[in-house]
C-alpha positions as CSV (number, residue, x, y, z in Angstrom):
1,X,14.5,9.2,-7.0
2,X,16.9,7.4,-4.6
3,X,19.2,10.2,-3.2
4,X,17.7,12.3,-0.5
5,X,20.0,14.8,1.3
6,X,17.2,15.3,3.8
7,X,17.1,11.7,4.9
8,X,16.6,10.9,8.6
9,X,17.8,7.8,10.4
10,X,14.7,5.6,10.0
11,X,15.1,3.3,7.0
12,X,12.9,3.2,4.0
13,X,11.8,-0.4,4.6
14,X,10.9,0.6,8.1
15,X,9.0,3.4,6.5
16,X,7.0,1.0,4.3
17,X,5.8,-1.0,7.2
18,X,5.2,2.1,9.4
19,X,2.9,3.4,6.6
20,X,0.9,0.2,6.5
21,X,0.4,0.4,10.2
22,X,-0.5,4.2,10.2
23,X,-2.9,3.5,7.3
24,X,-4.8,0.9,9.4
25,X,-4.6,3.2,12.4
26,X,-5.9,6.1,10.1
27,X,-8.9,4.1,9.0
28,X,-9.9,3.5,12.7
29,X,-9.3,7.2,13.4
30,X,-11.3,8.1,10.5
31,X,-14.2,6.0,11.7
32,X,-14.1,7.6,15.1
33,X,-14.0,11.1,13.7
34,X,-16.8,10.2,11.3
35,X,-18.9,8.7,14.1
36,X,-18.8,12.1,15.9
37,X,-19.4,14.1,12.7
38,X,-22.3,11.9,11.8
39,X,-23.8,12.3,15.2
40,X,-23.3,16.1,15.1
41,X,-24.9,16.4,11.7
42,X,-27.8,14.0,12.1
43,X,-28.3,13.3,15.8
44,X,-28.2,9.6,15.1
45,X,-26.0,6.9,16.3
46,X,-23.5,4.6,14.4
47,X,-26.1,1.8,14.3
48,X,-28.1,3.9,11.9
49,X,-25.1,4.9,9.8
50,X,-25.1,1.7,7.9
51,X,-28.8,2.0,7.0
52,X,-28.3,5.5,5.8
53,X,-25.9,4.4,3.0
54,X,-27.9,4.9,-0.2
55,X,-30.5,6.9,1.5
56,X,-30.7,10.2,-0.6
57,X,-31.6,12.2,2.5
58,X,-28.1,11.5,4.0
59,X,-26.1,11.9,0.7
60,X,-24.1,14.9,1.8
61,X,-23.2,13.3,5.2
62,X,-22.0,10.1,3.6
63,X,-20.0,12.0,1.0
64,X,-18.3,14.0,3.9
65,X,-17.6,10.7,5.8
66,X,-16.0,9.2,2.6
67,X,-13.8,12.2,2.3
68,X,-12.6,12.0,5.9
69,X,-11.9,8.3,5.5
70,X,-9.6,9.0,2.4
71,X,-7.8,11.8,4.1
72,X,-7.2,10.1,7.3
73,X,-6.7,6.8,6.0
74,X,-4.5,7.6,3.1
75,X,-3.2,11.1,3.0
76,X,-2.5,11.9,6.6
77,X,-0.7,8.5,7.3
78,X,1.6,9.2,4.2
79,X,2.6,12.5,5.4
80,X,3.2,11.5,9.0
81,X,5.5,8.6,7.8
82,X,7.3,10.8,5.4
83,X,8.0,13.2,8.3
84,X,9.8,10.3,10.1
85,X,11.9,9.6,7.0
86,X,12.8,13.0,5.7
87,X,13.3,16.6,6.9
88,X,11.3,17.5,3.7
89,X,8.4,15.1,3.7
90,X,6.5,16.8,0.8
91,X,9.6,16.4,-1.4
92,X,10.1,12.7,-0.4
93,X,6.5,11.9,-1.5
94,X,6.7,14.1,-4.7
95,X,4.6,17.0,-3.9
96,X,7.4,19.5,-4.4
97,X,8.0,19.0,-8.2
98,X,6.3,21.0,-10.8
99,X,5.2,18.8,-13.8
100,X,6.4,19.8,-17.2
101,X,3.9,20.4,-19.9
102,X,5.1,17.6,-22.1
103,X,5.1,15.3,-19.2
104,X,1.5,16.1,-18.5
105,X,0.5,15.4,-22.1
106,X,2.2,12.1,-22.2
107,X,0.7,11.0,-18.8
108,X,-2.7,11.9,-19.9
109,X,-2.1,9.9,-23.2
110,X,-0.8,6.9,-21.3
111,X,-3.9,6.9,-18.9
112,X,-6.3,7.3,-21.8
113,X,-4.7,4.3,-23.5
114,X,-4.5,2.5,-20.3
115,X,-8.3,2.7,-20.0
116,X,-8.5,0.4,-23.0
117,X,-6.2,-2.1,-21.4
118,X,-8.3,-1.9,-18.2
119,X,-11.4,-2.4,-20.2
120,X,-10.0,-5.4,-22.0
121,X,-8.8,-7.1,-18.8
122,X,-12.2,-6.4,-17.2
123,X,-13.9,-8.0,-20.1
124,X,-11.6,-11.0,-19.7
125,X,-12.2,-11.3,-16.1
126,X,-16.0,-12.0,-16.8
127,X,-15.1,-14.6,-19.2
128,X,-12.9,-16.6,-17.0
129,X,-14.1,-20.1,-16.1
130,X,-14.3,-19.5,-12.4
131,X,-15.5,-22.1,-9.9
132,X,-19.2,-21.5,-8.9
133,X,-18.2,-20.6,-5.4
134,X,-15.7,-18.1,-6.3
135,X,-18.0,-16.4,-8.9
136,X,-20.6,-16.2,-6.1
137,X,-18.1,-14.4,-3.9
138,X,-17.1,-12.2,-6.7
139,X,-20.8,-11.3,-7.4
140,X,-21.4,-10.4,-3.9
141,X,-18.3,-8.2,-3.9
142,X,-19.6,-6.3,-6.9
143,X,-23.0,-5.9,-5.5
144,X,-21.5,-4.5,-2.2
145,X,-19.2,-2.2,-4.1
146,X,-22.0,-0.9,-6.3
147,X,-24.3,-0.3,-3.5
148,X,-21.8,1.6,-1.5
149,X,-20.6,3.7,-4.5
150,X,-24.2,4.3,-5.5
151,X,-24.7,5.8,-2.0
152,X,-22.1,8.4,-2.6
153,X,-23.5,10.0,-5.8
154,X,-26.4,11.8,-7.1
155,X,-26.9,12.6,-10.8
156,X,-30.0,14.8,-10.8
157,X,-28.1,17.8,-12.3
158,X,-24.6,19.2,-13.2
159,X,-24.1,20.5,-9.6
160,X,-24.5,16.9,-8.4
161,X,-22.2,15.5,-11.0
162,X,-19.5,18.1,-10.0
163,X,-19.9,17.1,-6.4
164,X,-19.6,13.5,-7.4
165,X,-16.5,14.1,-9.3
166,X,-15.0,15.7,-6.3
167,X,-15.8,12.9,-4.0
168,X,-15.2,9.9,-6.3
169,X,-12.4,11.3,-8.5
170,X,-10.5,14.2,-7.0
171,X,-10.3,13.1,-3.4
172,X,-9.3,9.6,-4.1
173,X,-6.7,10.7,-6.7
174,X,-4.9,12.8,-4.2
175,X,-5.1,10.6,-1.1
176,X,-4.5,7.2,-2.8
177,X,-1.8,8.3,-5.0
178,X,0.0,9.8,-2.0
179,X,-0.5,6.6,0.0
180,X,0.2,3.9,-2.7
181,X,2.7,5.6,-5.1
182,X,4.2,8.4,-3.1
183,X,4.3,6.4,0.1
184,X,4.4,2.5,-0.2
185,X,5.9,2.2,-3.7
186,X,8.4,4.9,-3.1
187,X,9.6,3.6,0.1
188,X,9.8,0.1,-1.0
189,X,11.7,1.1,-4.1
190,X,14.2,3.3,-2.1
191,X,14.7,0.3,0.3
192,X,15.2,-2.5,-2.3
193,X,16.2,-0.6,-5.5
194,X,14.0,-3.1,-7.5
195,X,11.6,-1.2,-9.7
196,X,9.3,-4.0,-10.8
197,X,9.0,-5.6,-7.5
198,X,8.0,-2.3,-6.0
199,X,5.5,-1.5,-8.8
200,X,3.9,-4.8,-9.0
201,X,3.7,-5.5,-5.2
202,X,2.1,-2.2,-4.5
203,X,-0.2,-2.5,-7.5
204,X,-1.5,-5.8,-6.2
205,X,-2.1,-4.3,-2.8
206,X,-3.9,-1.3,-4.6
207,X,-6.2,-3.7,-6.4
208,X,-6.9,-5.9,-3.4
209,X,-7.9,-2.9,-1.3
210,X,-10.7,-2.1,-3.8
211,X,-12.4,-5.4,-3.0
212,X,-13.4,-6.3,-6.6
213,X,-12.9,-9.8,-7.8
214,X,-13.9,-9.0,-11.5
215,X,-12.0,-5.7,-11.3
216,X,-8.8,-7.1,-9.9
217,X,-6.9,-7.4,-13.2
218,X,-8.1,-4.1,-14.5
219,X,-7.2,-2.3,-11.3
220,X,-3.8,-4.2,-11.3
221,X,-3.1,-2.8,-14.7
222,X,-4.0,0.6,-13.8
223,X,-1.9,0.3,-10.7
224,X,1.1,-0.7,-12.8
225,X,0.6,2.1,-15.2
226,X,0.4,4.6,-12.3
227,X,3.3,3.1,-10.6
228,X,5.5,3.4,-13.7
229,X,4.5,7.0,-14.1
230,X,5.6,7.8,-10.6
231,X,8.8,5.5,-10.8
232,X,10.0,7.4,-13.9
233,X,9.1,11.0,-12.8
234,X,9.0,11.0,-8.8
235,X,6.2,13.5,-9.5
236,X,3.1,12.7,-7.5
237,X,1.2,15.4,-9.4
238,X,1.3,13.5,-12.7
239,X,-0.2,10.6,-10.8
240,X,-2.9,12.6,-9.3
241,X,-3.7,13.9,-12.7
242,X,-3.8,10.4,-14.4
243,X,-5.8,8.9,-11.5
244,X,-8.3,11.8,-11.5
245,X,-8.9,11.4,-15.3
246,X,-9.6,7.7,-14.9
247,X,-12.1,8.2,-12.0
248,X,-13.7,11.4,-13.5
249,X,-14.3,9.7,-16.9
250,X,-15.9,6.7,-15.0
251,X,-18.2,9.1,-13.1
252,X,-19.1,11.0,-16.3
253,X,-20.0,7.9,-18.1
254,X,-22.3,6.8,-15.3
255,X,-23.9,10.3,-15.3
256,X,-24.7,10.0,-19.1
257,X,-26.1,6.4,-18.5
258,X,-28.3,7.6,-15.7
259,X,-29.5,10.7,-17.8
260,X,-30.3,8.0,-20.4
261,X,-32.7,6.2,-18.1
262,X,-30.5,3.7,-16.2
263,X,-30.4,3.4,-12.4
264,X,-27.1,4.2,-10.7
265,X,-26.8,0.6,-9.8
266,X,-27.4,-0.5,-13.5
267,X,-24.8,2.0,-14.7
268,X,-22.2,0.8,-12.2
269,X,-22.7,-2.8,-13.1
270,X,-22.2,-2.1,-16.9
271,X,-20.0,-4.9,-18.1
272,X,-19.3,-3.3,-21.5
273,X,-15.7,-4.0,-22.7
274,X,-13.7,-5.7,-25.4
275,X,-10.6,-7.6,-25.9
276,X,-9.7,-4.9,-28.5
277,X,-8.7,-2.7,-25.6
278,X,-5.6,-5.0,-25.1
279,X,-4.3,-3.8,-28.4
280,X,-3.4,-0.5,-26.5
281,X,-0.6,-2.5,-24.7
282,X,2.2,-1.6,-27.3
283,X,1.0,2.1,-27.5
284,X,1.3,2.5,-23.8
285,X,4.8,1.0,-23.9
286,X,5.7,3.4,-26.6
287,X,4.3,6.4,-24.7
288,X,6.1,5.4,-21.8
289,X,9.4,5.4,-23.6
290,X,8.7,8.9,-24.8
291,X,7.6,10.1,-21.3
292,X,10.9,8.7,-20.0
293,X,12.9,10.7,-22.7
294,X,11.1,13.8,-21.7
295,X,11.7,13.2,-18.0
296,X,15.4,12.5,-18.5
297,X,15.8,15.8,-20.3
298,X,14.5,17.8,-17.3
299,X,15.5,15.5,-14.3
300,X,17.3,17.3,-11.5
301,X,20.9,16.4,-10.9
302,X,20.2,15.0,-7.5
303,X,17.4,12.8,-8.7
304,X,14.9,13.9,-6.2
């Protein structure tokens, strides 16, 4: 994953910080474009946009704005930065590779087992003896996250479910994996050659960005799992698939709970989990070893 015959003069370390800057700029650009789109679609100003979140009458508009934010905040900055670093930016990020069948199977198995680890860490987070002030902050973050996410979905029927899967699972999987793994982690690793430093630092950033105190450890674990998949393969499609499975299953579980009588907010605040999920740690480690064997058997000679 290190050698790139199409490398330009800009260093990978510089690329890492460029991507951070472009990502921040992309969020502002997404906000500007979103404001224009919102006005064109509804005739309303930006002050009324915040009030519209959670209002079913504006569900499609909010879903479109969320998609624009993911594309311009994560995907576009990654491809722009990669174009400064390589004459083949898609190859640098990992979009040019075709995943092998056995790699796909192991990546899916790793993510499914990783969900157990995530659930176990999520359960642990709620049991920690946190200071009252910090617990209040965490509770407020969870309420805010739940209200924002609830404003992006509708579970009245199967078509609504499919649209929710696209907005909350497919789009984030493509855009976030490109930014965090194909971009930040990739550039950091190529700059410092330290696998674990790159994976852990970017996983911490990945978890922080999601603004969830109780979900920090579980997202950190998922970030490390996704980071290792990318670090071993250099194939962003495996990451997109694994990330999509994680998000899509969460959406489907919410859908079944809503169909069972819960509100969307109640389904999102479900604290079910068990320490038993942590038993999946050695299983995931074993699956990673098997995945690595398969990747080494099919890895190109130039390592890209």
